[in-house]
C-alpha positions as CSV (number, residue, x, y, z in Angstrom):
1,M,101.3,167.8,190.8
2,A,99.2,169.3,189.2
3,S,99.9,173.6,189.5
4,H,96.5,176.2,189.8
5,P,95.9,178.5,188.5
6,T,96.7,182.5,189.4
7,D,93.8,183.4,191.2
8,P,92.3,187.1,189.7
9,P,93.7,189.6,191.9
10,P,90.6,190.9,193.5
11,L,88.2,193.3,192.2
12,S,88.8,196.8,193.7
13,L,89.1,200.8,191.9
14,A,92.7,200.6,192.9
15,N,93.3,197.3,190.5
16,I,91.0,198.6,187.6
17,L,93.4,201.6,188.1
18,K,96.5,199.8,187.8
19,S,95.5,197.2,184.6
20,K,96.7,197.3,181.8
21,R,93.8,197.3,179.5
22,F,92.6,200.8,181.9
23,V,95.9,202.1,181.0
24,E,95.6,202.0,177.6
25,A,92.3,203.2,177.4
26,A,93.5,206.4,179.4
27,E,96.2,206.6,176.7
28,T,94.0,206.7,173.8
29,L,91.3,209.2,175.7
30,N,90.5,212.0,174.5
31,P,92.0,214.7,176.6
32,V,89.9,217.8,175.3
33,L,86.9,215.5,177.2
34,L,88.2,215.3,180.3
35,W,89.0,219.2,180.6
36,A,85.4,219.8,179.1
37,A,83.8,217.6,181.5
38,L,85.5,219.6,184.5
39,A,84.6,223.1,182.4
40,G,81.4,221.9,182.4
41,L,80.7,221.6,186.2
42,I,82.7,224.9,187.0
43,I,79.7,226.5,184.7
44,G,77.3,224.5,186.2
45,V,77.7,225.1,190.3
46,V,78.4,229.2,188.5
47,G,75.6,229.1,186.7
48,G,73.6,227.1,189.4
49,S,74.9,230.1,191.9
50,F,74.3,232.8,190.1
51,R,70.9,231.5,189.8
52,W,70.4,231.6,193.3
53,L,71.6,234.7,193.8
54,V,69.3,237.1,191.3
55,T,66.7,235.1,192.8
56,Y,68.0,235.9,196.0
57,I,68.3,239.4,195.3
58,L,65.3,240.0,193.4
59,N,63.4,238.8,196.4
60,G,65.2,241.1,199.0
61,R,64.6,243.9,196.5
62,V,60.9,243.1,196.5
63,H,60.7,242.3,200.3
64,W,61.9,245.4,201.1
65,L,60.5,247.8,199.0
66,E,57.1,246.5,200.2
67,S,57.4,247.3,203.7
68,L,57.8,250.9,202.5
69,P,54.3,253.5,202.8
70,N,54.1,254.2,199.1
71,G,55.5,257.3,198.5
72,P,59.0,256.7,199.9
73,G,58.5,252.9,198.0
74,L,58.5,254.5,194.2
75,V,61.3,257.2,195.6
76,A,63.5,253.8,196.5
77,S,62.4,251.9,194.0
78,V,63.4,254.5,191.2
79,L,66.7,254.9,193.4
80,L,67.6,251.2,194.0
81,S,67.3,250.1,190.7
82,G,68.9,252.9,189.0
83,G,72.1,252.2,191.0
84,M,72.3,249.0,190.3
85,V,72.0,249.5,186.8
86,Y,74.3,252.4,186.5
87,L,77.0,250.2,188.5
88,G,76.8,247.6,186.4
89,F,76.9,249.9,183.3
90,W,79.9,251.2,185.0
91,L,81.8,248.1,185.6
92,M,81.7,246.7,181.8
93,R,82.9,250.3,180.2
94,H,85.8,250.3,183.2
95,Y,86.8,246.6,183.3
96,A,84.9,244.8,180.4
97,P,83.6,246.6,177.9
98,D,83.1,242.9,175.8
99,T,80.6,242.1,178.1
100,S,77.6,244.0,176.6
101,G,74.7,243.0,175.3
102,S,73.7,239.3,175.5
103,G,77.0,237.8,175.0
104,I,76.2,235.1,172.4
105,P,78.3,236.8,169.7
106,Q,81.0,237.4,171.2
107,I,81.4,233.7,171.7
108,E,80.9,233.5,168.6
109,G,83.4,235.9,167.1
110,T,86.2,234.0,169.7
111,L,85.6,231.2,167.7
112,S,85.9,232.9,164.1
113,G,88.8,234.2,165.5
114,Y,87.4,238.2,165.2
115,F,87.4,239.3,169.0
116,P,89.7,238.1,171.6
117,L,88.2,236.5,175.1
118,V,90.3,237.5,178.0
119,W,88.6,235.2,180.7
120,Q,89.7,237.3,183.3
121,R,87.5,240.0,182.6
122,V,85.0,238.9,180.7
123,L,84.1,236.7,183.7
124,P,84.1,238.3,187.2
125,V,82.3,241.5,185.6
126,K,79.5,239.0,183.2
127,F,78.6,237.8,186.9
128,V,78.7,241.0,188.7
129,S,77.0,243.2,186.5
130,G,74.4,240.4,185.4
131,L,73.6,240.0,189.3
132,L,72.9,243.6,189.0
133,M,70.9,243.7,185.9
134,L,68.5,241.1,186.3
135,G,68.4,242.0,190.3
136,S,67.3,245.3,189.7
137,G,64.3,244.1,187.3
138,M,65.9,244.9,184.3
139,V,63.4,242.8,181.0
140,M,66.6,241.0,180.8
141,G,67.2,236.7,181.1
142,R,69.8,235.1,182.4
143,E,71.3,232.8,179.4
144,G,73.1,235.4,177.9
145,P,75.7,236.0,181.2
146,T,75.9,231.9,181.5
147,I,76.5,231.3,178.2
148,Q,79.0,234.2,177.6
149,M,81.0,232.9,181.5
150,G,81.0,229.3,180.4
151,G,82.9,230.3,177.1
152,A,85.3,232.1,179.0
153,I,85.1,229.3,182.0
154,G,86.7,226.9,178.2
155,K,89.0,229.3,177.5
156,M,90.0,229.4,181.5
157,V,89.9,225.7,181.4
158,S,91.5,225.5,178.2
159,A,94.5,227.9,179.6
160,W,95.5,226.1,183.0
161,F,96.3,223.0,180.6
162,R,98.0,224.7,177.6
163,A,96.1,223.7,174.9
164,S,96.4,223.8,171.4
165,S,94.4,226.6,169.5
166,E,91.6,224.1,168.4
167,Q,91.2,221.9,171.5
168,T,90.1,226.2,173.1
169,R,88.0,226.6,170.4
170,V,86.5,223.4,171.3
171,L,86.7,224.0,174.9
172,V,85.3,227.1,174.2
173,A,82.2,226.4,172.5
174,A,81.4,223.1,174.7
175,S,81.4,225.5,177.8
176,A,79.0,227.9,176.5
177,G,76.1,225.5,175.6
178,A,77.2,224.0,179.0
179,G,76.3,228.0,180.4
180,L,73.2,227.4,178.0
181,A,72.2,224.0,179.9
182,T,73.7,225.5,183.0
183,A,70.6,229.0,182.8
184,F,67.3,226.5,182.0
185,N,68.1,223.2,183.1
186,A,68.3,221.9,179.7
187,P,71.1,219.8,178.7
188,L,70.4,218.5,175.6
189,A,68.9,222.1,174.3
190,G,72.8,223.3,175.0
191,I,74.2,220.2,172.9
192,L,72.1,221.5,170.3
193,F,72.6,224.8,170.6
194,V,76.2,224.6,170.0
195,F,75.8,222.6,166.7
196,E,72.9,224.8,165.1
197,E,73.4,228.3,166.5
198,M,77.4,228.4,166.8
199,R,77.6,226.0,163.0
200,P,79.0,228.7,160.6
201,T,81.5,229.4,163.3
202,F,82.5,225.4,164.8
203,R,84.3,222.4,163.4
204,N,81.9,219.6,164.0
205,N,83.3,216.5,164.6
206,L,83.4,213.2,166.8
207,G,85.6,214.4,169.2
208,A,83.9,218.3,169.6
209,Y,80.5,216.5,169.8
210,Q,81.9,214.4,172.7
211,A,83.2,217.7,174.7
212,V,79.6,219.6,174.3
213,T,77.8,216.3,175.2
214,M,80.3,215.7,178.3
215,A,80.5,219.7,179.2
216,C,77.3,219.6,178.8
217,I,76.6,216.8,181.4
218,T,78.5,217.8,184.3
219,A,76.9,221.1,183.9
220,T,74.1,220.0,184.3
221,V,74.7,217.5,187.3
222,G,76.9,220.9,189.1
223,L,73.4,222.8,188.5
224,Q,71.0,220.2,190.0
225,L,73.6,219.1,193.1
226,L,72.6,223.1,193.6
227,L,69.6,223.9,192.6
228,G,67.7,220.7,192.6
229,Q,66.4,218.3,189.6
230,G,62.6,219.5,188.9
231,P,62.0,221.3,185.4
232,T,62.4,225.2,185.3
233,L,58.6,225.8,184.5
234,A,56.8,223.6,187.4
235,L,54.3,223.7,184.7
236,T,51.0,220.6,184.0
237,E,51.8,218.3,181.7
238,F,49.3,218.6,179.6
239,D,48.0,215.4,176.5
240,A,48.7,215.6,173.3
241,P,46.5,217.7,171.4
242,P,44.7,215.7,168.1
243,L,46.2,215.5,165.2
244,S,43.0,217.4,163.7
245,S,44.4,220.4,165.2
246,L,47.3,221.2,164.1
247,W,47.1,223.1,161.6
248,I,46.1,225.9,164.7
249,F,49.7,225.0,166.0
250,A,50.8,226.0,162.0
251,L,49.0,229.3,161.8
252,F,50.3,230.5,165.5
253,G,53.6,229.5,164.6
254,S,53.1,232.0,161.7
255,A,51.8,235.0,163.7
256,C,54.8,234.6,166.0
257,G,56.8,234.0,162.7
258,F,56.1,237.9,162.2
259,V,56.1,238.7,165.6
260,G,60.1,237.1,165.8
261,Y,60.4,239.4,162.7
262,A,59.6,242.6,164.0
263,F,61.1,242.0,167.5
264,N,65.0,241.4,165.7
265,H,64.0,244.5,163.2
266,L,63.2,246.6,166.2
267,L,65.7,245.3,169.2
268,V,68.7,246.5,165.7
269,R,67.0,250.0,165.8
270,S,66.9,250.4,169.8
271,L,70.3,249.1,169.5
272,N,71.4,252.6,167.0
273,W,69.2,254.2,168.8
274,F,71.2,254.4,171.7
275,D,74.5,254.6,170.0
276,G,72.8,257.7,168.4
277,L,72.6,259.5,171.7
278,R,76.9,260.5,172.0
279,G,75.7,263.1,174.1
280,L,74.4,261.2,177.2
281,P,76.9,259.6,178.8
282,F,76.7,256.1,178.4
283,L,76.9,255.8,182.6
284,L,73.8,257.9,182.3
285,I,71.8,255.7,179.9
286,G,72.6,253.2,182.7
287,L,71.4,255.1,185.0
288,Y,68.1,256.8,183.3
289,V,66.9,253.2,182.2
290,G,67.4,251.7,185.1
291,G,65.4,254.1,186.8
292,F,62.0,254.0,184.5
293,V,62.5,250.3,185.1
294,G,62.1,250.9,188.4
295,L,59.7,253.0,188.4
296,I,57.6,250.4,185.9
297,S,58.1,247.4,188.0
298,W,56.8,249.5,191.5
299,L,53.4,250.6,189.3
300,Y,53.2,246.8,187.9
301,A,55.4,243.9,188.5
302,P,54.6,241.8,186.0
303,A,55.4,244.4,182.9
304,T,59.7,243.9,184.6
305,G,61.7,241.2,185.7
306,G,63.6,238.4,183.1
307,G,59.9,237.1,182.7
308,E,60.4,232.8,184.5
309,E,57.7,234.6,187.6
310,T,55.5,236.5,184.9
311,I,55.0,232.8,183.0
312,L,53.9,230.8,185.9
313,W,51.9,234.3,187.3
314,A,49.5,234.3,183.7
315,F,49.6,230.5,184.0
316,N,48.5,230.4,187.3
317,H,46.1,233.2,187.8
318,V,42.8,233.9,184.8
319,E,43.6,236.9,183.5
320,P,40.9,239.3,181.0
321,S,43.0,238.7,177.6
322,H,43.1,242.4,176.9
323,V,45.2,242.8,180.4
324,L,47.5,239.4,179.0
325,L,47.9,241.1,175.8
326,L,48.3,245.0,176.8
327,L,51.5,243.2,179.1
328,C,52.9,241.7,176.5
329,V,53.3,245.2,174.4
330,A,54.4,246.4,177.9
331,R,56.2,243.7,178.3
332,F,58.1,243.8,174.4
333,G,58.5,247.4,174.8
334,M,60.8,247.2,178.1
335,T,63.1,244.1,176.5
336,I,63.4,246.6,173.6
337,L,64.9,249.3,175.6
338,C,65.9,247.2,178.3
339,Y,68.4,245.3,175.6
340,G,69.1,248.5,173.4
341,S,70.8,250.1,176.2
342,G,73.9,247.6,176.2
343,A,72.9,246.4,179.4
344,P,74.8,242.6,179.9
345,G,71.6,240.2,179.7
346,G,70.2,238.1,177.5
347,I,67.1,237.3,175.4
348,F,65.6,233.7,175.5
349,A,63.4,234.5,178.8
350,P,61.9,237.5,177.6
351,L,60.8,236.0,174.3
352,L,59.3,232.2,176.7
353,S,57.4,235.0,178.7
354,L,56.1,237.5,175.4
355,A,55.4,233.9,174.2
356,T,53.4,232.8,177.0
357,L,51.3,236.5,177.3
358,L,50.5,236.3,173.9
359,A,49.5,233.1,173.5
360,L,47.0,232.9,176.1
361,G,45.7,236.6,175.5
362,V,44.9,235.1,172.0
363,A,43.7,231.3,173.0
364,R,41.8,232.0,176.2
365,Q,39.1,234.3,174.3
366,T,39.1,232.3,171.0
367,Y,38.8,229.3,173.2
368,S,35.5,230.4,175.8
369,W,34.0,230.5,171.6
370,F,35.1,227.5,170.5
371,P,35.5,225.5,173.7
372,E,35.2,221.7,171.5
373,S,37.3,223.2,168.1
374,L,40.0,224.4,169.7
375,P,43.4,222.7,171.7
376,Q,43.4,224.0,175.7
377,P,44.9,227.2,175.5
378,E,48.0,226.6,178.0
379,V,49.3,224.2,174.9
380,L,48.9,226.1,172.3
381,T,51.3,228.5,175.2
382,I,53.4,225.7,174.9
383,A,54.2,225.5,171.5
384,G,54.3,229.3,170.6
385,M,57.5,229.7,173.6
386,G,59.2,227.1,170.8
387,A,57.8,229.1,168.0
388,L,59.0,232.5,169.3
389,V,62.6,231.3,169.7
390,A,62.9,230.0,166.8
391,A,61.8,232.4,164.6
392,T,63.9,235.1,166.4
393,V,66.8,232.9,167.0
394,R,66.3,231.1,164.0
395,A,67.7,227.8,165.7
396,P,64.1,225.9,165.6
397,L,65.7,222.4,166.6
398,T,67.0,223.9,170.4
399,A,63.8,226.2,170.8
400,I,62.2,223.1,170.6
401,V,64.1,221.0,172.4
402,L,64.5,223.8,174.4
403,T,60.8,224.0,175.6
404,V,60.1,220.7,175.6
405,E,62.9,220.9,178.3
406,I,62.2,224.0,180.5
407,T,58.0,222.3,181.0
408,A,58.4,218.8,181.5
409,N,56.1,218.5,178.2
410,Y,56.9,216.1,176.5
411,L,54.1,214.4,174.8
412,L,53.5,217.8,173.2
413,I,57.1,217.6,171.0
414,L,54.9,217.1,167.7
415,P,52.3,220.7,168.1
416,I,55.8,222.5,169.1
417,L,57.5,221.0,165.9
418,V,55.0,222.4,163.9
419,S,54.5,225.9,165.3
420,C,58.4,226.6,164.9
421,L,59.2,225.2,161.6
422,A,55.7,227.6,160.7
423,A,57.6,230.4,162.5
424,T,61.3,230.3,160.9
425,L,59.5,229.9,157.6
426,I,57.6,233.0,157.9
427,A,60.8,234.4,159.5
428,Q,62.7,233.4,157.1
429,S,59.9,234.5,154.1
430,L,60.1,237.6,155.5
431,G,63.9,238.5,154.7
432,G,64.8,238.8,158.6
433,Q,68.2,237.0,159.7
434,P,68.8,235.8,163.0
435,I,69.5,237.6,166.0
436,Y,72.5,236.6,166.9
437,T,74.5,236.8,163.7
438,V,72.7,240.2,163.1
439,L,74.3,241.1,166.2
440,L,78.0,239.7,165.2
441,E,77.7,241.9,161.7
442,R,77.1,244.5,163.9
443,R,79.5,244.1,166.0
444,L,82.3,243.7,163.3
445,K,81.1,246.8,161.8
446,I,81.5,249.0,164.7
447,A,84.7,247.7,165.0
448,G,85.8,248.0,161.7
449,I,86.9,244.1,160.9
450,S,86.3,243.3,157.5
451,A,89.4,241.8,156.7
452,P,88.8,237.4,157.5
453,P,89.5,236.4,160.4
454,A,92.8,236.1,162.6
455,N,93.2,233.2,165.5
456,S,92.8,235.2,168.7
457,L,91.7,232.6,170.9
C-alpha cells in the first residue's frame, strides 16, 4: 500500500514562530534592531505626548489671558511666562544642567565620549522644562527636547538589555534621530540627520543604518497613532516652478546663506553675553527673559512661540511686506535672546519661521511687480525654509528632506535642492562653521576638555 505524504502543518502564527527556519533567522538577527524598534516606539509616544501637551499649554495660556482686561492681562502674561521660565531654569539648574540649550551638542558629545548621558535625570527634566519653556511662548523649537529625550531613551533601553558600549552608542544615535522624526513627523529627515549631522561622532555601518531606520520608523508610527498622519504644516501642495526660474531659487538661497551665517555668529555672541552676566543670579535671568517674552506675546503674539503657528498665519494672511519683514527681524532677535539665555529648546522651528517671513516679505512685493517672471511667493518660501536650515546647521540633505516632509510638497524638491546648495556654499565661503559643531566646541572649552575622549557612555 502506497504511503501518502504527511500534510504540512496548518499555517498559523504559532507554527511560524516554532518553525526551524524562523528560529534560525531569529538567532542571526541583530538584537540592536529590536532594541531600536522599542526605543523608537517609546520616543514616538513620549515625543507625541510632548507635542500635544505643548499645544495644550499654549492654547490654555492664550485663552485664559484673552479672558482678562487689558491691564490685568498684560501683568498676568508677564508674570505667567516669567514664572514658567523661572521654574524651568530652576529644574535645569538643580537637577540636570546638561539639559540647557537644544541638547544636540550634548548628544554629539556623548557619542564622542566627552560627556556622560544620565538618562534618569535628562529625560524627566528635559520633558518638564521643555514644556515650561515652549508653553510660556519662548521662541524655541520642540526638536531640541525631543532629540535629547530620544538619546536618553536610547541610553535607557541599552541599560535595560545590558548592551555593550558600541551597541549603546548606536541606540543613542538612532533614538536621537527618532527624536527629530517625532518632532516633525519626518522619518526620513531623522535618518539623514544622524548620518549627516552626527557623522564625525557616529560609526556608520549596515547594522547602524538599519537600527537608525528602524527607530525612526517605529517612532513615526507611535507619533501618528497619537496625533494622526497629516504633515506638520498643512499647506497647499504647489506645482513645480518652470526650470527657467531656478536661478531665482539659487539667488534667494544665497541670501539665506548670509542670514544663516549672521544667525550663527549672533547666537554664539548671545551665549557669551549671558555667560558674562556673572553678577546676576542664573534663575533671575530666566525670570527676566520669560517676563519679557510674556510682554511681547501680549503686545504682538506672532513675535513669540516656536514658529509653527507663525508660519501658518503668514501663509494664510496677506500681510503687507513691511509687516512681515519687521516681524522677521523681531523673531530673529527673540530667537537669539531665548536661546542665548540657556533655556532648553531647539532652533529648527524658529529658523523655519524666519525663512517664511523673510521670503514672503520679499517675494510678495516683487511678485506684484513682475507676476509673469517670478515663481509664486509661497513656492520660494518653502524653498527658503530648507535653505536657512541648511546654512545654519550645514546639513543640506536633512534640510531638503525635512522641508519636503513637513510641507508635503514633493514636487518642489528640485528648487529646494538648488536653494539649499546655494545657501550652504555661501555660508561655507564666509568661513562659518555648522552651529552644532560650534556649540559642542564651546561646551568642551567651558568644561576644560581638550584631551582625547574617553568612553563615557
